N, C-alpha and C positions, 0 to 999 in steps of 0.2 A: 540446460541439457543437464549439467551437474547436479542440480536439485529438484529437478521434475520426477513425479512418480515413475517407478520403473515400469518395463513393458509387461510384466509379470502383475503387478499391482493394477495397470489400466485393463489386463485381461480378466482379470478377478472381479473387477467393479469398474463399471462404465465411468469414466471421469468425462468431465465437460470443461469447456473454457480454457482448454491446453492447446497451445499453438494456434491462437487464432488471429495473432498480429505478428508483423515483424518486430524483432527486439529494439529499433530505434523508432517505433510508434509511440507517440503519446497515447495513453491509456488511462482516462479519466475515471472518475467514481461513476459519473453519469453513464459511461461506455460501459461499464461493468454491470450496473443496474439494468441497463437494456439488454445486455446478452444472458445476464443471469434470469431474468423473467422470462425470456424466450425458452431458457433450457429448462428451467423449473415447470412452465407449462407443458412442455413435452415430455417431459418425466411423469407428471401428474396424469397425464393423459394415457400413460401406459399402466396407471394404476401402482405405481412404484412411490415410495417415500423417497424424500429429497434430503442430502446432507449436504449442507453448505460449510465448507472447511476453510479456515483463514488462520493468519493472513492479516490483511490490513483492517484494523477495526473501522476505519472511516468508510471504506467500501461497504462492509457486512452491514453498519449501522443505516446507512443510507438505503440499503435493499431490506433490511427487515426491521428497522428502527419505526419510532412512533411517527415520523415525521417524513415527508418527501423532499427530494431535491428541488432546489428552485430550477425552473426552465430557463435556462441561460447558457445558450450555446457557445462555444469558444470562437473568438474572431483573431484569428492568427497574425492578421496584418497588423491589429493593436499591439498584440503580444511582443512581435518581432520588433516593433517602433519602442516600445516600453523597454525591453530588453536592452536597449543601448544605454541606458543609464544605470548608476550605481545604486545598489540596494538601499541605501541611507536616503538618497534623494526620492526615490520611489516610496519609502515609508513615509516621509515626510508628506508627500501629496495626499498618500492614503489617510493619513491623519487629518488632514483636512476637509477630505470628503466623507471620511467615515471613521471618527474618532474610536468609537466603541470597537470596532473590527480590528483597527490598528493596534489596540492595546493586547488583542490575543494573538498577534504576530510577531516574532521577533525580528527586528530590523534588519538581520542578515539574511532571512529566509526571502530570498528573491522570487523564487516562484509562487510562494503563496501571496507575496504582495502584489505581484502581476496580475495573478487570478483575481484577487479582490479587486483590483483597479478595472480589469475587464469587467467585473460584474456591474460595479458601480456605475460605468460607461454604458453598459447594454441595459440595464434596468432603471437607469436614469434616476436612481436614488441609493442612500446607503444600504449597503448588504444588510447591515444589522437590524434595519427598519422593516425589512421584507418577512411577510408572515409565509410560512410553509404549510402546505395541507397536510391533514392527517393522511397516514399510511396505514390502511387497514387490509391490504391485499392478501397478505400470508399470515399464517398463524405459525409461530416457530417457539421452539424450547432451546435457551441456549445454554450451552456447557463449556466450563473451562477446566483445563486440566490444574488440579489443584496442588502443584509442585512447588516445594519451597523454592526462594530466590536461588540458593546455592545450588540445587540440583538443576534448576532450567538453567544456569549459566554454565554449567557442566556439560549438560545435553546441546547448548549452543555452541560450545568449544569442539566438542566432539562432531557436530554436524560440519562446522566450518572445515575440520580435518578432513572429513570424508568427502567432501565437495572438492576440496584441492587435490586428494588421491584421485578422484574420479575425471580428473582433468579440468579444473575451473580456469586455471592459469591459460592453460592451451585454448579453451573456450573464450576468453577474453581476447588472447592474440589474435583469433580469426574473425570474432565479431569486429574487432577494433579496425582491422582490413577491409571488411565487408561493409561497415557502416561507419566511414570516416566521418568526424565532427559531429557525433551523435550526442546531443546533451542529455538524452533519456540514458544511454549507458554511462556517461561520464558521472552522473547522480545517482547511478544505482549502487547500493551497498553490495559488496563483493566483486565490483569492477571499479568503482572509483579510486579504491585504494591502489590497484595495479597501474591506473593511469598517474597517482601520486607518485608512486614507484619509479614511474618512466620520467617524471619531471626531476627527480632526484630528492624528494621531500623525505623518503624513507631510505634508508642506508642499504637495504637488502630485502629478499624476498619475505624471510620469516617475519620482518618486521611489519611488511605490508599484509601479512595474514595475521598476525597479532590485532593489526588494526580493523582487519573485517570482524574479528571477534568482537572487541571493543565496542565497535558500532553496531553491531548487531545485538548486543546485551543493552546498549543504551536505548535501542528501538524497542526492544523487548520491555524494557522498564515503561517505556512511554505507553506501549500498549496495554501493560498490567495497571497503570493509572487509571485508564478508563473502564476496563473490564471489572476493577473493583468498586468501581463506582456505578456501576450498572446492577441494580439490585436483582434484574430478572436472570442474571446468569448463576447458575449453579456449578459449584466446585464439585469435581468428579476425581476419582484416583484410577479407576478402570472402566473397563466396557460395562460390568455388573451393575455398577452405579448409574449407566445411562439407562440400561434396560429397566430398572427399579423406578426411574422418573417417566420412562414412556409409558410402562404400565399404570 
């Protein structure tokens, strides 16, 4: 609510994939690709151009990148069983099943470890050995705002302040009551810091807000690492730069 496009923005430009699942529902990259493809086809059928705006690079990469996602649906019974174990135990298990994949996942990243183990189980082989099909469904031009890191961090800090002024804390309180015990909410930047505040990890609300800024900056830094490694991404400073590239 506090970070969504405004009604005015959505009235001026039609938006898609807004409010399509409840806040406590797991929404994977595969789900994003499936919903996005339907939306893109619908927009193209109306002879309109499509703008994909993000966001999480992993999702966009799997929608528009060179390779498709592996066809590997979720097994919630298996996930729930694996979640009973400590992250390090799960990582050691993954290291035995798929050493190359384990090297790319931090031993404390329990969600990614569980997903990797799930995929090994469903595919009956190491994930790192699976070949992904070529993805030629959509042609796209990639853009990234060419802000200096200091300017980007200033914008992030300001955005968090605006979200808080727009009711982020009250939004968390409402959703915490509506969706108790939601792991999705507990692991979301901008919410998990308030859960930590409730647990006494932070001494006051201001400290929690500062942590939201810090964690968002950390996330942005990881995103930038990927973006800068993708030679297809064009740095732009304003809309004029985009129009020049499109022409």
